[in-house]
RODREN-790384 format. One record per atom (N, C-alpha, C): residue in three letters; x, y negated, z. Coordinates in steps of 0.001 Angstrom, whole numbers, padded with zeros to 6 digits, always signed. Layout:
AlaXYZ...
END
This chain:
Met+159634+177936-002799Met+159926+176813-003687Met+159151+175575-003238Lys+159853+174490-003042Lys+159245+173245-002589Lys+158900+172379-003805Ile+157623+171959-003896Ile+157135+171239-005075Ile+156539+169902-004658Leu+156907+168846-005385Leu+156233+167556-005273Leu+155327+167426-006494Tyr+154023+167325-006260Tyr+153020+167342-007324Tyr+152395+165955-007425Gly+152672+165259-008528Gly+152101+163940-008764Gly+150882+164033-009662Val+149825+163314-009311Val+148561+163383-010062Val+148090+161970-010390Gln+147896+161697-011671Gln+147334+160417-012092Gln+145835+160436-011792Ala+145367+159505-010986Ala+143999+159561-010478Ala+143076+158516-011084Thr+143477+157908-012208Thr+142591+156938-012854Thr+141262+157592-013212Gly+141324+158793-013775Gly+140113+159544-014101Gly+140016+160785-013228Asn+138803+161302-013076Asn+138598+162478-012228Asn+139127+163763-012858Gly+139388+163753-014169Gly+139846+164970-014824Gly+141182+165456-014300His+142108+164536-014057His+143416+164919-013509His+143247+165560-012132Ile+142356+165005-011328Ile+142126+165541-009983Ile+141483+166914-010069Ser+140573+167111-011027Ser+139948+168426-011196Ser+140988+169485-011530Arg+141945+169128-012407Arg+143023+170075-012712Arg+143845+170382-011467Ala+144108+169350-010665Ala+144887+169562-009445Ala+144155+170485-008475His+142826+170382-008400His+142045+171300-007565His+142276+172744-008009Ala+142217+172979-009317Ala+142405+174334-009830Ala+143822+174829-009570Met+144821+173960-009770Met+146201+174354-009537Met+146463+174608-008057Ala+145884+173777-007192Ala+146149+173885-005752Ala+145727+175229-005183Lys+144745+175871-005799Lys+144316+177196-005341Lys+145411+178240-005506Asn+146361+177963-006392Asn+147386+178949-006723Asn+148781+178559-006260Leu+148921+177372-005680Leu+150208+176919-005181Leu+150269+177080-003668Asn+151436+177375-003152Asn+151618+177565-001712Asn+151401+176230-001002Pro+150347+176099-000173Pro+150057+174804+000454Pro+151152+174338+001406Ala+151889+175277+001988Ala+152935+174889+002932Ala+154146+174282+002228Asp+154292+174550+000933Asp+155477+174098+000197Asp+155126+173146-000941Thr+153919+172605-000955Thr+153501+171692-002011Thr+152977+170403-001399Asp+153582+169295-001782Asp+153131+167972-001344Asp+152544+167230-002547Tyr+151470+166467-002299Tyr+150731+165811-003383Tyr+150825+164299-003269Leu+151093+163659-004405Leu+151083+162208-004492Leu+150107+161814-005597Phe+149084+161035-005238Phe+148089+160553-006189Phe+148278+159059-006395Ser+148119+158612-007632Ser+148220+157183-007908Ser+147209+156799-008978Gly+146907+155489-009037Gly+146039+155002-010096Gly+144672+154544-009643Arg+144350+154735-008351Arg+143087+154218-007818Arg+143248+153956-006322Ala+142362+153131-005777Ala+142419+152798-004360Ala+142061+154021-003521Glu+142698+154138-002374Glu+142527+155318-001534Glu+141082+155541-001121Glu+140325+154460-000910Glu+138937+154609-000461Glu+138014+155169-001554Asn+138511+155259-002782Asn+137684+155754-003880Asn+137893+157237-004170Phe+138704+157911-003356Phe+138859+159357-003492Phe+137771+160074-002705Phe+137467+161296-003114Phe+136506+162116-002385Phe+136857+163591-002590Ala+136421+164440-001649Ala+136655+165890-001712Ala+138135+166211-001880Met+138960+165711-000952Met+140413+165851-001070Met+141015+166784-000021Asp+140210+167506+000728Asp+140717+168347+001812Asp+141717+169386+001326Arg+141551+169860+000102Arg+142414+170922-000423Arg+143876+170483-000505Phe+144129+169174-000547Phe+145480+168671-000788Phe+146244+168331+000485Gly+145691+168685+001630Gly+146412+168499+002879Gly+146707+167045+003174Asp+147939+166756+003607Asp+148338+165403+003983Asp+148866+164682+002738Trp+147989+164359+001794Trp+148368+163786+000515Trp+148671+162293+000631Gln+149489+161815-000292Gln+149854+160403-000345Gln+149054+159690-001437Cys+148860+158394-001264Cys+148219+157566-002287Cys+149076+156335-002539Lys+149393+156088-003809Lys+150169+154912-004215Lys+149409+154178-005313Pro+149648+152860-005476Pro+148949+152125-006542Pro+149260+152657-007940Gly+150540+152981-008197Gly+150902+153510-009504Gly+150596+152544-010627Leu+150271+153096-011786Leu+149889+152317-012960Leu+148572+152841-013506Thr+147740+151945-013984Thr+146473+152346-014571Thr+146104+151337-015646Phe+144923+151491-016249Phe+144473+150546-017260Phe+143140+149953-016843Ser+142863+148759-017329Ser+141595+148092-017060Ser+140679+148242-018270His+139395+148262-018014His+138427+148420-019097His+137204+147549-018826Lys+136487+147250-019882Lys+135264+146461-019771Lys+134321+146862-020895Asn+133118+147299-020502Asn+132077+147659-021474Asn+132572+148627-022545Gly+133245+149684-022088Gly+133633+150753-023009Gly+134851+150480-023857Arg+135678+149505-023480Arg+136862+149167-024263Arg+138025+148829-023330Ile+139237+149267-023697Ile+140428+148922-022943Ile+140632+147404-022964Asp+140927+146830-021795Asp+141218+145409-021678Asp+142725+145268-021451Asn+143468+145021-022523Asn+144933+145003-022443Asn+145454+143873-021569Val+144826+142707-021642Val+145279+141570-020847Val+145126+141866-019359Ser+143963+142380-018976Ser+143740+142708-017567Ser+144646+143838-017104Thr+144935+144770-018002Thr+145837+145869-017654Thr+147215+145338-017275Leu+147749+144452-018099Leu+149068+143870-017812Leu+149034+143020-016547Lys+147940+142316-016333Lys+147833+141390-015213Lys+147612+142108-013885Asn+146818+143173-013890Asn+146361+143773-012631Asn+147266+144855-012085Asn+148124+145446-012918Asn+149030+146466-012389Asn+150080+145838-011477Gln+150408+146547-010405Gln+151376+146060-009424Gln+152776+146552-009825Trp+153390+145845-010767Trp+154629+146321-011370Trp+155778+146396-010371Trp+155933+145402-009524Trp+157019+145423-008555Trp+156813+146531-007529Gln+155568+146749-007117Gln+155287+147828-006173Gln+155576+149178-006812Phe+155281+149299-008096Phe+155579+150549-008806Phe+157077+150847-008763Ile+157901+149846-009037Ile+159358+150039-009006Ile+159812+150453-007607Lys+159268+149801-006587Lys+159635+150143-005211Lys+159218+151565-004873Asp+158045+151992-005328Asp+157570+153347-005024Asp+158398+154400-005753Val+158831+154093-006970Val+159718+155017-007682Val+161028+155194-006922Gln+161611+154081-006473Gln+162876+154153-005745Gln+162720+154889-004418Ala+161602+154650-003724Ala+161364+155349-002458Ala+161194+156848-002676Thr+160538+157218-003772Thr+160338+158641-004080Thr+161654+159310-004453Arg+162526+158593-005133Arg+163835+159149-005486Arg+164603+159592-004238Lys+164431+158859-003146Lys+165186+159143-001918Lys+164774+160451-001261Ile+163591+160966-001595Ile+163122+162202-000949Ile+163213+163413-001875Leu+163670+163219-003114Leu+163631+164312-004075Leu+164595+165448-003743Asp+165611+165186-002949Asp+166508+166278-002552Asp+165776+167336-001737Asp+164625+166979-001174Asp+163842+167933-000377Asp+163034+168886-001251Tyr+163037+168679-002570Tyr+162175+169458-003462Tyr+162991+170183-004525Asp+162458+171353-004927Asp+163077+172119-006009Asp+162537+171709-007374Leu+161332+171149-007388Leu+160673+170855-008655Leu+159689+169710-008465Val+159605+168848-009489Val+158537+167854-009564Val+157551+168310-010624Leu+156284+168338-010270Leu+155195+168674-011183Leu+154353+167414-011338Ser+154172+166947-012573Ser+153474+165684-012781Ser+152333+165848-013772Asp+151116+165555-013317Asp+149964+165495-014223Asp+149839+164054-014713Phe+150769+163664-015581Phe+150842+162331-016179Phe+150848+161250-015102Glu+151555+161542-014003Glu+151658+160605-012878Glu+153022+159929-012970Pro+153088+158609-013106Pro+154344+157955-013451Pro+155359+157798-012320Ile+154923+157675-011073Ile+155878+157484-009979Ile+156777+158702-009834Thr+156169+159871-009718Thr+156949+161102-009551Thr+157759+161408-010809Ala+157182+161166-011985Ala+157879+161472-013238Ala+159122+160597-013403Trp+158990+159304-013150Trp+160138+158411-013306Trp+161179+158613-012204Ala+160725+158929-011000Ala+161674+159231-009930Ala+162520+160444-010300Ala+161863+161464-010871Ala+162600+162659-011290Ala+163556+162344-012429Lys+163105+161591-013418Lys+163961+161273-014573Lys+165206+160501-014146Leu+165026+159492-013298Leu+166153+158662-012875Leu+167105+159403-011934Ser+166610+160486-011324Ser+167434+161255-010386Ser+167985+162533-010993Gly+167629+162833-012237Gly+168096+164057-012859Gly+167440+165310-012302Lys+166259+165161-011716Lys+165520+166295-011159Lys+164581+166864-012232Thr+164471+168181-012274Thr+163571+168812-013233Thr+162122+168412-012952Cys+161445+167937-013994Cys+160038+167564-013894Cys+159263+168298-014981Ile+158270+169070-014592Ile+157361+169715-015541Ile+156112+168849-015656Gly+155862+168347-016853Gly+154652+167581-017107Gly+153522+168528-017459Leu+152418+168416-016749Leu+151293+169327-016937Leu+150042+168499-017192Gly+149490+168581-018394Gly+148289+167812-018667Gly+148012+167674-020149His+146849+167145-020452His+146430+166984-021839His+147338+166026-022599Gln+147803+164974-021937Gln+148598+163958-022627Gln+149874+164540-023233Tyr+150434+165572-022625Tyr+151675+166148-023143Tyr+151449+166925-024441Ala+150193+167224-024777Ala+149911+167864-026067Ala+150171+166914-027227Phe+150185+165597-026949Phe+150400+164623-028008Phe+151861+164564-028444Asn+152717+165351-027822Asn+154085+165503-028298Asn+154151+166449-029501Tyr+153012+167078-029829Tyr+152949+168056-030908Tyr+152024+167553-032014Ser+151966+168306-033087Ser+151130+167945-034229Ser+149696+168400-033973Ile+148872+167495-033427Ile+147467+167767-033137Ile+146632+166644-033739Pro+145317+166815-033862Pro+144481+165737-034401Pro+144623+164456-033587Gln+144850+163358-034276Gln+145019+162078-033600Gln+144272+160985-034352Ser+143829+159994-033599Ser+143164+158830-034169Ser+143525+157612-033324Gly+143695+156478-033963Gly+144023+155260-033226Gly+145459+155189-032779Ser+146312+156039-033355Ser+147717+156053-032949Ser+148450+154857-033543Asn+149275+154220-032720Asn+150142+153146-033175Asn+151400+153170-032323Ile+152309+152249-032572Ile+153580+152292-031858Ile+153398+152108-030354Val+152409+151313-029958Val+152158+151109-028522Val+151646+152384-027881Ser+150629+153009-028485Ser+150058+154220-027895Ser+151065+155363-027877Arg+151880+155463-028924Arg+152884+156538-028956Arg+153927+156343-027854Asn+154323+155108-027622Asn+155304+154853-026569Asn+154709+155054-025182Ile+153420+154757-025022Ile+152765+155029-023735Ile+152784+156530-023460Met+152432+157329-024459Met+152434+158780-024281Met+153844+159284-023970Arg+154833+158652-024577Arg+156209+159136-024422Arg+156844+158707-023107Tyr+156550+157465-022670Tyr+157304+156891-021552Tyr+156489+156685-020275Phe+155171+156838-020323Phe+154370+156574-019130Phe+154735+157525-017995Ala+154852+158805-018300Ala+155215+159809-017293Ala+156119+160850-017949Pro+157392+160507-018205Pro+158296+161398-018932Pro+158598+162669-018141Ala+158755+163753-018878Ala+158991+165048-018231Ala+160151+165764-018898Thr+160835+166597-018129Thr+161878+167456-018681Thr+161267+168443-019660Leu+160110+168977-019274Leu+159353+169917-020107Leu+157878+169578-019980Gly+157220+169356-021098Gly+155800+169026-021060Gly+154942+170216-021453Leu+154054+170644-020560Leu+153076+171691-020857Leu+151776+170996-021261Gly+151593+170828-022563Gly+150395+170180-023061Gly+149205+171123-023064Leu+148031+170574-022838Leu+146793+171350-022804Leu+145835+170834-023878His+145133+171754-024546His+144121+171324-025519His+143097+172439-025712Trp+141993+172096-026388Trp+140923+173070-026606Trp+141315+174141-027607His+142268+173821-028467His+142742+174767-029477His+144254+174568-029626His+144945+175587-030086His+146412+175476-030128His+146920+174743-031370Phe+146128+174656-032440Phe+146561+173988-033660Phe+147923+174504-034131Asn+148178+175771-033815Asn+149441+176457-034139Asn+150648+175721-033557Gln+150471+175186-032368Gln+151539+174486-031658Gln+151758+175157-030293Ala+152845+174809-029637Ala+153194+175422-028346Ala+152491+174697-027202Ile+151161+174675-027257Ile+150362+174055-026211Ile+149430+175102-025607Leu+148913+174816-024424Leu+148151+175779-023642Leu+146662+175446-023636Pro+145815+176419-023322Pro+144381+176141-023169Pro+144127+175246-021949Pro+142923+174721-021822Pro+142598+173843-020690Pro+142668+174576-019352Ile+142949+173811-018314Ile+142863+174314-016944Ile+141449+174050-016442Ile+140728+175115-016164Ile+139352+175012-015685Ile+139278+175637-014301Asp+138548+175012-013409Asp+138319+175602-012087Asp+137368+176774-012272Val+137923+178006-012287Val+137131+179181-012651Val+135986+179444-011691Ser+136024+178905-010477Ser+134927+179118-009525Ser+133647+178443-009989His+133744+177525-010977His+132576+176800-011458His+132134+177266-012841Gln+132602+178416-013299Gln+132337+178817-014673Gln+131016+179558-014854Gln+130223+179740-013808Gln+128961+180443-013934Gln+127827+179455-014179Ala+127292+179444-015367Ala+126172+178563-015690Ala+124859+179239-015335Thr+123881+178458-014925Thr+122551+178979-014667Thr+121749+178971-015964Glu+120750+179844-016053Glu+119875+179864-017224Glu+119035+178596-017233Val+119025+177911-018361Val+118283+176662-018449Val+117328+176719-019628Gly+116258+175932-019533Gly+115281+175866-020597Gly+115369+174546-021341Ala+114444+174354-022260Ala+114440+173147-023075Ala+114116+171904-022270Asp+113546+172112-021064Asp+113195+170958-020228Asp+114284+170636-019203Ala+115408+171325-019279Ala+116509+171062-018342Ala+117055+169654-018582Pro+117581+169022-017542Pro+118083+167648-017704Pro+119382+167582-018491Ile+119710+166391-018912Ile+121001+166084-019526Ile+121841+165381-018475Leu+123078+165839-018296Leu+124000+165204-017357Leu+124738+164073-018068Val+124792+162913-017441Val+125423+161742-018051Val+126495+161206-017112Tyr+127707+161088-017649Tyr+128792+160457-016885Tyr+129583+159581-017850Leu+129234+158304-017869Leu+129873+157332-018746Leu+130501+156243-017880Gly+131535+156631-017165Gly+132120+155752-016165Gly+132788+154512-016720Phe+133141+154520-018025Phe+133802+153363-018614Phe+132828+152399-019287Glu+131528+152707-019210Glu+130530+151879-019873Glu+129771+151017-018868Ser+129127+149987-019368Ser+128203+149212-018551Ser+127024+150098-018180Gln+126788+150279-016877Gln+125703+151159-016452Gln+124332+150595-016839Asn+124225+149286-016940Asn+122968+148680-017409Asn+122696+149065-018857His+123742+149036-019679His+123586+149415-021087His+123234+150898-021211Val+123862+151728-020388Val+123558+153160-020403Val+122095+153398-020028Ser+121629+152750-018973Ser+120241+152930-018529Ser+119246+152479-019587Lys+119523+151360-020233Lys+118620+150868-021278Lys+118496+151873-022416Leu+119600+152507-022765Leu+119569+153517-023819Leu+118750+154733-023399Leu+119006+155254-022219Leu+118343+156483-021776Leu+116847+156287-021549Lys+116449+155111-021126Lys+115023+154848-020864Lys+114180+154921-022126Arg+114799+154853-023285Arg+114064+154937-024544Arg+113577+156351-024812Phe+114160+157347-024119Phe+113819+158749-024342Phe+113031+159266-023144Lys+111798+158838-023057Lys+110995+159069-021854Lys+110656+160535-021630Gln+110700+161348-022666Gln+110376+162762-022528Gln+111557+163602-022051Gln+112713+162998-021960Gln+113926+163710-021549Gln+114384+163229-020184Gln+114667+164173-019299Gln+115196+163840-017983Gln+116725+163751-018036Phe+117256+162726-017387Phe+118698+162518-017329Phe+119143+162412-015874Ile+120302+162977-015571Ile+120964+162774-014284Ile+122230+161983-014558Val+122305+160777-014003Val+123412+159871-014281Val+124290+159740-013045Tyr+125559+160101-013186Tyr+126534+159905-012106Tyr+127301+158611-012374Gly+127513+157838-011310Gly+128215+156586-011463Gly+128448+155904-010134Pro+128777+154627-010159Pro+129091+153877-008933Pro+127832+153451-008185Phe+127019+154440-007812Phe+125776+154153-007115Phe+125921+154516-005645Thr+125345+153722-004777Thr+125456+153978-003336Thr+124329+154859-002826Ser+123294+155066-003633Ser+122179+155925-003230Ser+121693+156664-004456Gly+120636+157425-004291Gly+120139+158232-005393Gly+118716+157925-005782Pro+118421+156734-006302Pro+117055+156408-006696Pro+116638+157135-007970Val+115359+157179-008224Val+114830+157727-009462Val+114139+156595-010209Ala+114518+156377-011456Ala+113913+155336-012265Ala+113370+155969-013536Glu+112046+156096-013613Glu+111380+156696-014764Glu+111952+158089-015038Asn+112682+158244-016149Asn+113202+159560-016516Asn+114655+159756-016113Ile+115152+158898-015212Ile+116572+158942-014852Ile+116734+159109-013350Thr+117582+160029-012954Thr+117990+160172-011559Thr+119441+159717-011447Tyr+119688+158753-010568Tyr+121032+158213-010387Tyr+121679+158860-009164Lys+122938+159267-009316Lys+123630+159925-008217Lys+125044+159365-008057Pro+125513+159239-006801Pro+126889+158791-006565Pro+127869+159940-006760Ala+129152+159617-006750Ala+130193+160617-006962Ala+130115+161726-005937Ser+130188+162975-006402Ser+130178+164158-005538Ser+130693+165328-006348Arg+131806+165898-005941Arg+132379+166984-006729Arg+131449+168197-006793Glu+130979+168671-005662Glu+130132+169865-005649Glu+128783+169594-006301Gly+128179+168453-005973Gly+126896+168117-006568Gly+126988+167976-008071Phe+128063+167359-008538Phe+128262+167182-009975Phe+128375+168531-010672Met+129168+169454-010122Met+129348+170752-010759Met+128050+171557-010767Gln+127236+171426-009720Gln+125942+172101-009702Gln+125017+171553-010777Asp+125000+170232-010924Asp+124156+169628-011954Asp+124670+169949-013349Leu+125980+170035-013511Leu+126543+170421-014796Leu+126090+171826-015174Ala+126159+172759-014233Ala+125766+174143-014507Ala+124293+174259-014862Ala+123437+173396-014286Ala+121994+173476-014498Ala+121509+172600-015647Ser+122416+171906-016322Ser+122019+171011-017403Ser+121996+171755-018739Gln+121379+171125-019737Gln+121443+171692-021083Gln+122512+171033-021938Gly+123038+169909-021455Gly+124073+169230-022210Gly+124671+168089-021420Val+125762+167529-021956Val+126515+166485-021264Val+126769+165320-022212Ile+126535+164105-021709Ile+126929+162887-022413Ile+128019+162236-021572Cys+129180+161992-022164Cys+130304+161480-021383Cys+131257+160720-022283Asn+132201+160021-021670Asn+133306+159479-022448Asn+134162+160640-022932Ala+135098+160368-023804Ala+135830+161444-024480Ala+137095+161836-023733Gly+137010+161902-022402Gly+138094+162471-021624Gly+138196+163959-021883Phe+139211+164580-021340Phe+139502+165974-021672Phe+138844+166979-020750Glu+138888+166738-019439Glu+138540+167787-018493Glu+137045+168084-018451Leu+136199+167054-018405Leu+134755+167295-018341Leu+134262+168017-019588Ala+134748+167611-020753Ala+134375+168314-021978Ala+134819+169774-021920Ser+135998+170027-021359Ser+136495+171398-021224Ser+135568+172219-020333Glu+135170+171658-019198Glu+134273+172356-018285Glu+132927+172618-018944Ala+132432+171652-019706Ala+131134+171811-020358Ala+131164+172928-021392Met+132219+172996-022194Met+132238+174015-023243Met+132412+175421-022671Thr+133060+175570-021503Thr+133164+176899-020901Thr+131825+177359-020336Leu+130917+176412-020107Leu+129579+176745-019620Leu+128559+176810-020745Gly+128984+176585-021972Gly+128071+176642-023101Gly+127127+175454-023181Lys+127581+174294-022741Lys+126751+173087-022785Lys+127085+172280-024044Lys+126063+171758-024688Lys+126341+170889-025826Lys+126874+169558-025320Ile+127707+168917-026141Ile+128493+167771-025696Ile+128310+166611-026673Leu+128075+165431-026116Leu+128073+164189-026883Leu+129021+163229-026194Val+130054+162778-026913Val+131051+161906-026296Val+131007+160516-026923Lys+131310+159525-026098Lys+131472+158143-026541Lys+132897+157744-026158Pro+133856+157775-027118Pro+135257+157489-026769Pro+135454+156053-026307Leu+136352+155897-025356Leu+136735+154580-024879Leu+137504+153878-025991Gln+136992+152762-026460Gln+137610+152069-027584Gln+138971+151493-027183Gly+139927+151630-028084Gly+141269+151150-027812Gly+142132+152129-027044Gln+141591+153327-026770Gln+142339+154341-026019Gln+142583+155521-026938Met+143828+155661-027400Met+144150+156652-028421Met+143786+158070-028009Glu+144016+158411-026749Glu+143728+159777-026300Glu+142257+160112-026502Gln+141360+159222-026061Gln+139933+159512-026185Gln+139469+159497-027638Gln+139992+158592-028430Gln+139630+158579-029841Gln+140092+159867-030529Ser+141262+160355-030155Ser+141775+161606-030721Ser+140947+162795-030244Asn+140538+162790-028987Asn+139693+163871-028478Asn+138389+163950-029259Ala+137824+162792-029587Ala+136578+162776-030349Ala+136771+163417-031717Val+137882+163101-032376Val+138179+163696-033672Val+138335+165208-033548Ala+139047+165663-032513Ala+139266+167098-032326Ala+137965+167837-032041Leu+137095+167243-031219Leu+135810+167875-030924Leu+135012+168131-032191Gln+134964+167134-033056Gln+134218+167294-034297Gln+134897+168292-035231Ala+136219+168231-035331Ala+136937+169132-036224Ala+136766+170592-035817Leu+136701+170845-034518Leu+136562+172209-033995Leu+135103+172625-033836Glu+134181+171736-034191Glu+132736+172008-034093Glu+132335+172319-032656Leu+132897+171536-031727Leu+132627+171743-030305Leu+131752+170645-029706Gly+131502+169576-030446Gly+130708+168498-029894Gly+130418+167430-030925Ser+129616+166444-030500Ser+129246+165321-031353Ser+129804+164035-030765Val+129851+162991-031602Val+130486+161734-031227Val+129571+160564-031552Met+129531+159587-030648Met+128928+158295-030966Met+129944+157216-030598Gln+130251+156363-031542Gln+131253+155320-031306Gln+130697+154167-030491Thr+129366+154013-030503Thr+128675+153026-029675Thr+127526+153725-028975Leu+126900+153058-028014Leu+125736+153628-027337Leu+124549+153544-028293Cys+124429+154557-029140Cys+123537+154534-030299Cys+122325+155436-030077Ala+121136+154867-030150Ala+119908+155622-029938Ala+119684+156663-031034Thr+120021+156327-032275Thr+119823+157274-033381Thr+120685+158514-033209Thr+121960+158310-032870Thr+122860+159443-032648Thr+122389+160290-031476Leu+121953+159644-030393Leu+121474+160380-029231Leu+120237+161197-029577Glu+119316+160629-030334Glu+118101+161360-030713Glu+118439+162597-031531Gln+119356+162462-032481Gln+119761+163611-033300Gln+120434+164675-032452Trp+121250+164252-031507Trp+121969+165206-030652Trp+121013+165954-029732Leu+120020+165276-029194Leu+119056+165920-028313Leu+118310+167048-029013Gln+118184+166950-030327Gln+117460+167968-031091Gln+118344+169144-031497Gln+119636+169061-031222Gln+120544+170138-031596Gln+120312+171392-030753Lys+120722+172524-031299Lys+120632+173791-030596Lys+121694+173859-029495Pro+121558+174812-028550Pro+122586+174978-027512Pro+123961+175254-028114Ala+124989+174897-027369Ala+126360+175032-027862Ala+126853+176467-027744Arg+127944+176755-028444Arg+128610+178052-028345Arg+129629+178007-027224Lys+129643+179026-026406Lys+130495+179053-025213Lys+131921+179446-025568Ile+132874+178759-024951Ile+134292+179095-025079Ile+134759+179696-023754Ile+135385+180849-023813Ile+135859+181525-022598Ile+137382+181431-022555Tyr+137863+180596-021647Tyr+139305+180458-021455Tyr+139742+181295-020253Pro+140970+181789-020249Pro+141479+182547-019090Pro+141754+181624-017911Asp+142198+182211-016808Asp+142563+181435-015617Asp+143950+180831-015858Val+143964+179714-016560Val+145224+179092-016977Val+146025+178621-015770Ala+145337+178099-014759Ala+146029+177594-013566Ala+146839+178693-012892Lys+146264+179883-012775Lys+146980+180987-012126Lys+148199+181411-012946His+148029+181496-014253His+149152+181900-015100His+150289+180877-015035Ile+149948+179592-015057Ile+150984+178559-014986Ile+151690+178597-013630Ser+150910+178765-012572Ser+151507+178826-011234Ser+152465+180002-011111Asp+152054+181167-011607Asp+152942+182341-011575Asp+154220+182067-012364Trp+154073+181435-013521Trp+155222+181105-014372Trp+156161+180127-013664Ile+155597+179156-012948Ile+156423+178191-012209Ile+157253+178900-011148Tyr+156621+179782-010388Tyr+157329+180464-009311Tyr+158369+181455-009835Gln+158210+181930-011075Gln+159221+182810-011658Gln+160511+182053-011980Gly+160396+180727-012180Gly+161577+179892-012332Gly+162209+179862-013705Gln+161644+180581-014679Gln+162201+180582-016038Gln+161506+179498-016855Trp+161772+178249-016504Trp+160947+177148-016996Trp+161170+176811-018458Gln+162262+177197-019031Gln+162498+176921-020446Gln+161897+177991-021353Gln+161359+179038-020762Gln+160774+180126-021534Gln+159251+180062-021427Ser+158648+179238-022267Ser+157204+179005-022172Ser+156418+179585-023347Lys+157082+180002-024408Lys+156347+180449-025593Lys+155534+181705-025334Ser+156075+182621-024523Ser+155305+183840-024211Ser+154063+183500-023399Leu+154162+182484-022526Leu+153005+182012-021761Leu+151944+181471-022712Val+152359+180691-023710Val+151431+180133-024690Val+150702+181248-025433Arg+151445+182206-025966Arg+150838+183283-026765Arg+149904+184137-025919Asp+150314+184420-024684Asp+149510+185271-023810Asp+148162+184618-023497Leu+148169+183335-023194Leu+146927+182669-022816Leu+145968+182524-023990Trp+146490+182240-025189Trp+145572+182135-026332Trp+145047+183496-026758Ser+145807+184551-026496Ser+145309+185893-026827Ser+144128+186279-025950Gln+143995+185620-024793Gln+142888+185906-023876Gln+141692+184962-024058Thr+141802+184008-024964Thr+140741+183036-025190Thr+139708+183596-026155Gln+138432+183443-025807Gln+137345+183956-026628Gln+136345+182847-026922Ala+135674+182955-028063Ala+134659+181979-028438Ala+133511+182698-029134Glu+132311+182173-028940Glu+131116+182755-029546Glu+130924+182191-030952Ser+131276+182998-031960Ser+131011+182652-033362Ser+131604+181319-033783Asn+132788+181015-033291Asn+133459+179797-033710Asn+134667+180189-034556Pro+134698+179771-035819Pro+135764+180222-036721Pro+137146+179709-036358Tyr+137234+178742-035470Tyr+138525+178143-035147Tyr+139239+178881-034011Phe+138578+179871-033432Phe+139191+180571-032313Phe+139412+182042-032667Gly+140293+182681-031881Gly+140610+184082-032105Gly+142014+184307-032613Ser+142711+183225-032970Ser+144089+183349-033455Ser+145078+183048-032353Ile+146315+183448-032569Ile+147414+183183-031639Ile+148448+182340-032382Pro+148981+181286-031771Pro+149950+180454-032473Pro+151199+181214-032858Thr+151698+180965-034062Thr+152890+181646-034570Thr+154113+180793-034257Ile+154464+180727-032977Ile+155585+179904-032536Ile+156755+180781-032133
END
């Protein structure tokens, strides 16, 4: 089966899911198209072979908030249309389009009548799940940004809907034993790094490892700054006692499978992240700060370790299901995966959706 796999690369979470999926897809018959960031800003991409990079569509942000004006101004709309049309011309070479909320491949498939399976957290918003900040604009973005014939939505809990557990790279699920003096991992890529540093420096007794747009790895008081690195990041995540991050989906998913406590700062004006923050609190999986707040951080640092969530190898199950070709029959996949999900003393887990 020949697959064209589109990946939205604005955030690293989509790429992390693609890493997990790529382990289970036939490399000789799978081609990858990434969009949403400049090619020079990718790293650790060897697994994807001769992958393509296109501008695609993305959003602009400033100091932790979506910048709608810059988003409209900076996207290359005409180039996007040209890339969709160019992709349509090659779709006869493929049996299936797989899109992790990637708009070029999704729209090329829709306009050509080619089957497209949408795989990602955003497709869970087609169902009744906790939401915040929803309006007509955000709902239409979720619906039309990367339309799919069938959307396989992912979330931390099923909410009695036909959605799947998170895709986690199972090779990174082994956490190391950590003590009370273990560092806190910080990845707040949508925030002003100066503002983040000022906040963390107030907690001199706590060590922090901050990943961001740094060209070297200096140490400043209680903070170690590190540039982007997939392997280094996962090692530091495993050795940390907790994670402070924006309210994206994938990093929080990885943290909870390792039993790390989580503090999220949702990107303001972004419905997905605001909804994730609500879901984390509702499921008792993490804490939220709407601003870079010292009081909230101090309270969170004093919290006990988190309860670990054990999800199955979702990527392998989805890949097997794709190759079986019965794409309209997904309910058994949903029930099977949630039946294998385990949680330590969390009342919200242990059930199977009645779909």
